[in-house]
C-alpha angles and dihedrals in degrees: 000000000000126000125204092206134042114254093248091061100046105081117108094012131109116266124215119192113212117206116189131215131263115294092015134096141218092284094062110093094004089119089071086081087078090063096049130088107283094237092064117101110212122204113187112200128202117231116243103237132067111246132171097331092318135047138288139196094222139353121279096200139061091299091068118122126172091239087071089068091048091050092050092048092049090053093050093047093046089054091047091053088068095053116093142178102036121140092221140348129225131173130217126190131185119208107316089009089063090065089057092044091053092044091052089055091044090052096047107021095176099047099069121058092198144353136212125207116191118189083342151149138187140229107273094211118097118264130209096249100044096105093049091044091055088054095048095038097196119202115270129183115209117185131173141150122255088226093055106119098165098088112060114250095235090056091049091052092048091048094050093046091050092048092050091053098042107031144034095259130208105188124189128181118194119208115235095004118132129194092321144080123261133206089248090054092050090052090052090046092053090051091050093051092048088058100039112022105036 
């Protein structure tokens, strides 16, 4: 993993977990820390499985099984259980990492004060904390480009519908943006985190 802040300077500050996309690693997207409020501590975690020259949270081929999502979520939460002293915890996922970010919040609805899904989607199967999450309705930022063709449209619709019914959703669509993150999106993300993580 990569940390944005030395250990001695982390206590009492908000923590944001960063979960990368399929075939990437903890270095991809870590530069977004430079666009976030300076008080935020970013921890970028590497996914557990080898995938396309990088790492992935679960398979994207015929070897996929839903337990792979559960295993990845358990690993993230087990790591988080050993982190102490933060004023609040949020989770951000890009692409495949967003499915893990959402599932972490769905597993422990009260642990995360907010979540961010960038170019993302979620697991369509029910999760143990869905009912409680719908009651709490934590803030979630969902951003994607209107030229992003990587995530199937039906899965995007399902994700947005689920978010609208279970969270307090901030949804942003960026014209001309593909499966990527823009400067405008990072500005909106920073504003969201100032309101909901800090």
